[in-house]
C-alpha positions as YAML, in Angstrom:
chain: A
units: angstrom
residues:
- id: 1
  name: UNK
  ca: [0.07, -0.01, -0.01]
- id: 2
  name: UNK
  ca: [1.24, 3.55, -0.91]
- id: 3
  name: UNK
  ca: [1.71, 5.46, 2.16]
- id: 4
  name: UNK
  ca: [2.28, 9.49, 1.87]
- id: 5
  name: UNK
  ca: [4.99, 11.43, 3.18]
- id: 6
  name: UNK
  ca: [2.32, 13.05, 5.62]
- id: 7
  name: UNK
  ca: [1.13, 9.91, 6.76]
- id: 8
  name: UNK
  ca: [4.95, 8.87, 7.40]
- id: 9
  name: UNK
  ca: [5.67, 11.73, 9.33]
- id: 10
  name: UNK
  ca: [2.62, 11.73, 11.57]
- id: 11
  name: UNK
  ca: [3.08, 8.11, 12.23]
- id: 12
  name: UNK
  ca: [6.99, 8.44, 12.88]
- id: 13
  name: UNK
  ca: [6.12, 11.20, 15.46]
- id: 14
  name: UNK
  ca: [3.45, 9.24, 17.04]
- id: 15
  name: UNK
  ca: [5.48, 6.10, 17.45]
- id: 16
  name: UNK
  ca: [8.53, 7.98, 18.80]
- id: 17
  name: UNK
  ca: [6.38, 9.63, 21.57]
- id: 18
  name: UNK
  ca: [4.97, 6.33, 22.69]
- id: 19
  name: UNK
  ca: [6.41, 4.05, 25.24]
- id: 20
  name: UNK
  ca: [6.14, 0.46, 24.30]
- id: 21
  name: UNK
  ca: [3.04, -1.56, 25.50]
- id: 22
  name: UNK
  ca: [2.24, -5.14, 24.99]
- id: 23
  name: UNK
  ca: [-1.47, -5.44, 23.47]
- id: 24
  name: UNK
  ca: [-2.80, -8.59, 21.92]
- id: 25
  name: UNK
  ca: [-4.72, -8.25, 18.61]
- id: 26
  name: UNK
  ca: [-6.85, -11.07, 16.80]
- id: 27
  name: UNK
  ca: [-5.04, -12.51, 14.11]
- id: 28
  name: UNK
  ca: [-7.59, -11.67, 11.74]
- id: 29
  name: UNK
  ca: [-7.36, -7.99, 12.81]
- id: 30
  name: UNK
  ca: [-3.52, -8.01, 12.60]
- id: 31
  name: UNK
  ca: [-3.87, -9.57, 9.18]
- id: 32
  name: UNK
  ca: [-6.36, -6.87, 8.06]
- id: 33
  name: UNK
  ca: [-3.84, -4.12, 9.66]
- id: 34
  name: UNK
  ca: [-1.01, -5.51, 7.69]
- id: 35
  name: UNK
  ca: [-2.62, -5.25, 4.20]
- id: 36
  name: UNK
  ca: [-3.29, -1.67, 5.12]
- id: 37
  name: UNK
  ca: [0.28, -0.35, 5.89]
- id: 38
  name: UNK
  ca: [3.96, -1.24, 5.45]
- id: 39
  name: UNK
  ca: [5.42, -3.30, 8.28]
- id: 40
  name: UNK
  ca: [7.55, -0.70, 10.15]
- id: 41
  name: UNK
  ca: [4.35, 1.30, 10.15]
- id: 42
  name: UNK
  ca: [2.23, -1.11, 11.86]
- id: 43
  name: UNK
  ca: [2.54, 0.15, 15.59]
- id: 44
  name: UNK
  ca: [2.07, 4.18, 14.52]
- id: 45
  name: UNK
  ca: [-1.15, 2.92, 12.54]
- id: 46
  name: UNK
  ca: [-2.83, 1.44, 15.28]
- id: 47
  name: UNK
  ca: [-1.62, 4.39, 17.56]
- id: 48
  name: UNK
  ca: [-3.39, 6.57, 15.05]
- id: 49
  name: UNK
  ca: [-6.47, 4.58, 15.13]
- id: 50
  name: UNK
  ca: [-6.71, 4.45, 19.11]
- id: 51
  name: UNK
  ca: [-6.10, 8.15, 18.94]
- id: 52
  name: UNK
  ca: [-9.05, 8.65, 16.67]
- id: 53
  name: UNK
  ca: [-11.47, 6.42, 18.88]
- id: 54
  name: UNK
  ca: [-10.41, 8.29, 22.10]
- id: 55
  name: UNK
  ca: [-11.16, 11.70, 20.01]
- id: 56
  name: UNK
  ca: [-14.63, 10.26, 19.36]
- id: 57
  name: UNK
  ca: [-15.49, 9.26, 22.90]
- id: 58
  name: UNK
  ca: [-14.12, 12.81, 24.11]
- id: 59
  name: UNK
  ca: [-16.45, 14.28, 21.47]
- id: 60
  name: UNK
  ca: [-19.44, 12.11, 22.92]
- id: 61
  name: UNK
  ca: [-18.47, 13.25, 26.29]
- id: 62
  name: UNK
  ca: [-18.93, 16.85, 25.38]
- id: 63
  name: UNK
  ca: [-22.01, 16.78, 23.33]
- id: 64
  name: UNK
  ca: [-23.62, 14.62, 26.18]
- id: 65
  name: UNK
  ca: [-22.46, 16.96, 28.96]
- id: 66
  name: UNK
  ca: [-23.78, 20.01, 26.65]
- id: 67
  name: UNK
  ca: [-27.18, 17.91, 26.27]
- id: 68
  name: UNK
  ca: [-27.36, 17.93, 30.05]
- id: 69
  name: UNK
  ca: [-26.88, 21.54, 30.79]
- id: 70
  name: UNK
  ca: [-28.49, 23.06, 27.37]
- id: 71
  name: UNK
  ca: [-30.87, 20.11, 25.82]
- id: 72
  name: UNK
  ca: [-30.47, 18.43, 22.85]
- id: 73
  name: UNK
  ca: [-28.30, 20.08, 19.98]
- id: 74
  name: UNK
  ca: [-30.61, 20.94, 16.75]
- id: 75
  name: UNK
  ca: [-30.95, 18.45, 14.55]
- id: 76
  name: UNK
  ca: [-29.66, 20.89, 11.46]
- id: 77
  name: UNK
  ca: [-26.29, 21.27, 13.78]
- id: 78
  name: UNK
  ca: [-25.93, 17.61, 14.05]
- id: 79
  name: UNK
  ca: [-26.92, 17.04, 10.18]
- id: 80
  name: UNK
  ca: [-24.21, 19.62, 9.10]
- id: 81
  name: UNK
  ca: [-21.63, 17.92, 11.57]
- id: 82
  name: UNK
  ca: [-22.21, 14.69, 9.85]
- id: 83
  name: UNK
  ca: [-22.02, 16.19, 6.34]
- id: 84
  name: UNK
  ca: [-18.54, 17.60, 7.36]
- id: 85
  name: UNK
  ca: [-17.69, 14.21, 8.65]
- id: 86
  name: UNK
  ca: [-18.53, 12.34, 5.56]
- id: 87
  name: UNK
  ca: [-16.79, 14.92, 3.25]
- id: 88
  name: UNK
  ca: [-13.73, 14.38, 5.24]
- id: 89
  name: UNK
  ca: [-13.92, 10.84, 4.79]
- id: 90
  name: UNK
  ca: [-14.55, 11.32, 1.09]
- id: 91
  name: UNK
  ca: [-11.67, 13.59, 0.80]
- id: 92
  name: UNK
  ca: [-9.30, 11.09, 2.84]
- id: 93
  name: UNK
  ca: [-10.61, 8.14, 0.67]
- id: 94
  name: UNK
  ca: [-9.49, 10.19, -2.57]
- id: 95
  name: UNK
  ca: [-6.17, 11.44, -1.22]
- id: 96
  name: UNK
  ca: [-5.24, 7.60, -0.21]
- id: 97
  name: UNK
  ca: [-6.43, 6.47, -3.48]
- id: 98
  name: UNK
  ca: [-4.54, 8.85, -5.48]
- id: 99
  name: UNK
  ca: [-1.37, 7.63, -3.67]
- id: 100
  name: UNK
  ca: [-1.63, 3.96, -4.64]
...
């Protein structure tokens, strides 16, 4: 899989700042990741995925806190946020496809 210089830089930085941890992954998941990244990028890829998940969880916590204090977010705001997210995903997919 082709990896952009931006990906390499981000993954390298993530890998450098991370102390070593031992994590057991199901074999099928590890195999799937290996098809997506170069072997030297495996750890950094996993770090990126975990960072994104942590961001999502923090966002969910912020939304829940806001809703407790202010009530539900207007649907139009949620729709805009979801569309922005989908657009970002489309752009990322195009960028990655262009680098294959």
